N, C-alpha and C positions, 0 to 999 in steps of 0.2 A: 609415923604419919608424915605427910609431905612437909618439907621445910619452907616451901614457897606458898604464901597465902595468895590465892588468885585475885583477891581485892587489895593487895598491898598498894599503899600510897594513894588509894582513893579516899574521898571524903567519908566521914562517919554518918552524916545525915542520909537517911535512906533514899530520898529522891535524887540527891546529888550523886550518891554512890552508884545508883542504877544508871544514871546518865553517863557518868564517867566510864563505867563498864561498857556501855553501848558505844561511846566514842572510841574507846580503845579497841574494841572489837573491829571497828571499821578501818583502823590504820595499822593494827599490829602486824599484818602480813605485808606491808609495803617494804620494798627493798631498802637495805641500809646504804646510805651514802656517807662515806667517811672521807670528806675532802681535805681534812687536815689530821695528820697523825704521825706516829713515830715507829710503826712496825718495821721490821727489817726486810728490805726487798729480797735479800738472799733466801728468805723462807719460801717465797713464791717462785724464785728463779730455780732453786735447787730442789725444792719440794721434799726435803729430807724429814724423817720423823723427829719430833721433839724428844730430847734425850731421856727425861725422867720427870716426875711430878715436881720435885723441888726446883729443878732448872726452869720449869715452865711457870710455876706459881710464886716462888719465893725469891730466888736469887736476883732476877731482873726488876722486881717490882718495889720501887721505893715507898709506895703507899704501905706495903706490907712490912718491910724490914725497918722503916723508920719508927713505926709503932712499937715493934718488939725491942728495938734499941732503946726507946724511951723508958722501957721497963727493965733494962739491965741485960738484955741479950746482946752479946757482941756481934758485930757484923762478920767477924771471922767464923763464929759458930754457925752462921747462916750461909756460909759459902760465898759471901760477896768478895770478889777478887781484890787483892791489895795492889796499890800502885807499884810497889817495889817487888811484886811477885812473891811475897812472903807466904808462909803456910796459912791456909784456911781449911775449914772442914770440906771434905770432898765426898763424904758418904751421903748420898741423897736421902736415904731412909732416916739417918740421924737428924738431918736438917728438917725433914718433914715432921718427925716426932716433936722437935722443939717448936715448930710452927703450931702443931696441934695442941701442945701443952699450953700455949698462950693464945689460943683462938678466942678465948673469952674477952680479950682486950679489944676486939673489933665489934663488940656489941653496940648497936646503934649507929655504926659508921656506914658510909657508902661502900667501903671495901667489903663489909660483911654481906651487903646486898649482892655485890658483883660476884663474890666467891660462892655464896650459896646458889646463885643462879647458874654459875658454871658447873658446880657439882651436880645439880639436879637436872638442868636442861641439856648440858653438853654431854655429861657422862651418865646420866640416868640414876644417880645415887641419891636416894631420898632420906637416908638415915642421917641423924645429926653428926656433924664433924667435931671431933675432940680427941683427947688422949686415948679413950677406949676404942675408938674406931680408926685411929690413925693408920695402922698397918693395913687394915682392910681397904681403906680409901686408896692408900699408896698402891697396893697390888692391883686393884681394879683400874685405876687410872693408868698405871704403868703398862698393864696389858693392852688397854685401849690404844695407847700411844704407839704401840708397835704395829697397829693395823693400818691398812691403806685409808680407811675411813677417817682417820685422825691426822692425816698429813695436811700441810697448810692449804693446798689447793682444794682438797675435799672439804675442809672446814669452811673455806671461803664460799664455796657453793652452798653448803648446808646452812650457813649463816645468812644466806640471801643477800650477800654484799654485791651491790651493783658496781661500786667503785671504792677503792681505798687509795689514799695518798700517803706516800712516805715523805721524808724530809732529808735532803742531801745538801752537802756543802758544794760551793762552786769548784772545789778542788777534786770532787768525786768524778770518776770516769763513767758512772752510770752503767757499768757493765752488767749489773744484775737486771736493770730495766731493759737493757738491750737483749739479754738472754730471755726475759719474759716475753718480750715482743716477738723474738725469733722462734720461740718454742711452739707457737701455734695454739697455746692455751687461750681460752676465751675470757679469763678473768681480767678485769681492767684495773691495773695497778699503775698509778702515775706518781711522778716525783713533785716536789715543791722546792723552789730555789731559796736556800737559806744561806745568805751571804755573810753571816756574822763573822766567820774566821778571817774575812778580808775587808770587813767594814768596821769592826770593833777593835780599836787600837789596844784595848786592854786584854785581848786574847793572847795567851802565851804563844810565842812564835809568830806574832803578827807580821813583822818585817819579812821573815822568811816565807810566810804564806803569800805575801804580795809578790815576791819573786817567782814563786811557783805558779801563782795565778796568771802572771803575764806570760810565762812559758806555755801554759796550757791553752790560753786564749789566743796566743800568737800576737800579742800587743805589747807595746812599750809602756809599762806601767810606771816608768820614772816620771811621766808627765800626767797631769790631771786629765787631759783629753784622752790619753792612752788608757788610763785607769777606767774611765767611764766606758770607753770602747770595749774593754775587756769584759765588763759586766754585760754589755749588750750582746757580745758574742756568746758568753756562757748562758745567758737567758735564752737565746735562740737555740742553743744546743739542748738545754733542758726541755724546751718545748718540742723539739724535733725527736729527740731520742727517748726522753722520759715522759712525754705527754703532759708536761707541767701546765697547770692552769693558774698557779698562784706563786707568789714569793712570800717568805715568812721571815719576820724580824723580831728577835728576842732581846730588845734593848732594855737597859736598866730603868729608863724613864721613857715617857712619851714625847720628849723634847724634839722639836723639829726646827729647822732653820731654812731660810731662803736667801742665801748670800749671793752676791754678784760673782761672776766667774773668776775674776782676778782674786777676790778674797777667798773663794773656795779653793782655788789652786794653791794659794799660799798656805792655807790650812792643811791641805793634802800633803804638801811638801814637809810640813812639820811632823805629821803623823808617820809619813813614809820613812823619814830619817830617824824616828824615835826620839825627837826632841820636843814633842808637844806636851803642854801642861795638861793637868786633869781637866781644866775648863775647856781647853782646845779639843781634847779627845771627845768630850761630851758634845761639843758643838759639831764636830765632824760626824758623829753618829746621827745627830739631828739633820744635818745637811744631806746625808745619804738617804734618809727616808724621803725627802722631797725629790732627790734625784731619781729614786726608785719609782716614785709616783709619775714622774715625767716619762720614764721608760715604759711604765704600764700603759700610758696613753698611746704609746707606739705599738707595743706588742700584745696588749690585752691581758697581761697577767694581773690577777687580783692581788692587792697589797694587804697583807695581814701584819698587824702590829701587836706584839705580845709584851707589853711593858710591865714593870712594877715588881719583878722578882729580884730580891737581894740575894744574889747567888753566893753559895759557899760561905754561909754565915760562920761556920766553925773552921778556921784555917787548919787546925790540926787534923780534922777529918778529910779535908781536901788533900793535904799532904800524904795522908795514909792510904786513902782509897780513891782519890781523884774526884771529879765532879759527879753530880747526879746520884748522891747517896742520901737524899732527904734533908739536906741542910740549906735549901733555897727557901727563903721566907718572904712573904709579901711585905711591901712597903707602900707609903703614900705616893700618889700620883696626882698631878695637877693637869688634867686633860684640857681644860678650857684654855689655859695659858700656853701649854706646851704644843698643842696641835694647831694653834692659830696660824703660824707661818705657812704650814703645809696647806691648811684649809683656805687661807687667803690666796695662795697660788693656784690651787687646783680643786678645792672642795666644792665649787659651784658647777663643775663639769660632770654631767651625768654619764659620760663615757667611762669614767673612772670608778672603781669600787675599792674602797678602803674599809677593811674589817678590823675593828678594834676590840681587843679582849682586855678584861680587867681582873686584877687581883685585889683592888681596893673598892669594896662594895659601897663605901660612902660616896663614891662618885656617880653611882648609877642614876639616881633621881636628880641629883644636883647638877651634874655636868653631862654625862654620856647620853642620856635619853634626850635632853634638850638639843644637844649637838646633832645627834642622828635624826632628830625630828625636824630638822630644817636644812642641813647640808645634803644635797643630792648624792654626793660621792660617798658619804659616810654611812656605814652599817654597823650594828652591834653584834659582835660574836657572842656565843653562848657563855654561861658561867664556866670558868676555866680553873683547872687544877684544884686548889683547896675548896672551891665553891662548886665543883662538879658533884653535887649531892642533891638529894630531894629538897632539903631546906634552901640550899643556894639557888636551885632552879626556880622554886616558888618565889623567893625573894626577888629574883631577877624579873619575873613576870610582873610582880606587884609594883616594883620600882620603875619599870620602863614602859609598860603598856599605856599608861595614861598620857604619856607625852610623845613617845615614839611609835605607839601602836605595835602591831605584830609585824608589819611589812617593812619596817626598817631594821629587822633582825634577820638572821640568816639560817634559822634552823639549828640543828645540833651537830657539834663536832665531838668525837670521843677523845681525840688528842692523847692517845695512849700507846705505850710499848707493849702492854699486856694483851696479847691477841685474843685470848679467850674471854676477856672482859668486854669486848666490843658489843656483842648482842645484849649483854646485861645493861651496859651503860645506855644504849639506845632505848631499851625497854623502860628503864627508869625515866628517861627524858619524856618518852611518849606518855607514860602514866601520869607524870606530874603535869604535863600540859593538858591532858584530858581532865584531870582534877581541877585545874584552874578554869578551864572552859566550862565545866559543869557548874562551877560557882557563879560564873557570869550568867549562865542560862537561868539557873534557879533563883537568882536575884533580879531577873528581868532586864538584864543589860545586853543580852545577845540572844538571837533566835536560835532554835535548836538546829535548823538546817545550816545556818551560818557556822555554828560550832563544828559541825562535821567538816565543812569546807576548810575552816581554819586549822583543824587538827591535821588534815592531810597536807596543808601548806607547811605547817611547822615541822612535820615529820619528813617531808620529801621535797615539795615544790620549791620552797625558799632556798634550800641548799643548792638545788640544781640550777636555779636562776642566778644566785649570787656568785657561784663558782664557775658559771658558764659551762656547765656539763652537758 
């Protein structure tokens, strides 16, 4: 029997379910806008086949391997590369079988929804996945990946993706974006300016990064003015070569500062020379968010802030495997206090768009919705990372709509490295929004025609407007 319930995530009450189904039918075919994400631009530039099912579904996906690791499966046995180049499992079929043996661990999780969707909708496999079917799944997926229809560009078109954004460092030469542009292919892949390696003094190799940054930008970054000029030059390059519409900032907190130029220059000198204290490093990150907002007023890039992740919680895992292996954990954030300097400086300017994402759900109703509900520059990004789930999406709507409404949010971002999960993630978001809207209609709070309009806005129009697409 099919593994995907056609009414999944819809309300149980018959009238609300029927309405949610009708709303979803009206928007399910809209194109996917993915204005923030982490897919590899080389996929679209080179258009090479994906190697094998394990490399596609298991090795790069921290949602998958962190769950298996929590139950005693080593990352080496899942083929996750070690930082020292030490031995790990290289047999894709063995990795796949381990994945199948532990698939029950994903019951009730969003990962299960995404994976089942990919198996059924992308590969047309409707049998249940597990140890008994592991080899059959592997063979069928592996055979499909060898065909032209499953190359990255073909999937882009099949998924009905109108635009997808990748995320690159200012030190990147954007050669893959240049290759995409020069290839004549019609798919729209843009970059986003992620300056963390030259903004966050706690980044390994920060001082060396600054030197390279100046060389690439053709600016003297030994001075505060030259450093800011280098950012302006690289932002312009990202817009010209990579079609960038946004910058993206993954800071530990949402702290912002609005220092005078002399004070900011002295702070930069401390971080540039590696003598800054922890407090000064945090203040510098905060100052740079305000500087980036000022630059956005000049060049039009949308400012995205992703705070609140306590990165690399297990130092031993960082040393053994490097970053991004599932040990980034949410922490508390004080948005009201931390964003005030930035919002005092530029938050009343409607020319600026600041999109804030959260990992601390306690801030939604208390802080973020009230802030976005009054500051013209501020918009709420969708539930992110650990809250990119049906429950997280529903909690987000319930916590924010009463104060910020729908139109101070920006639609859905899939924010993923897992390419084949993109249609599934957007489908989940669309279904949850339709379920929420059906509840408003059936309780007399929204007209049915209005619900159809809002569904289209949440699915497509808000993202297009917010990211200036």
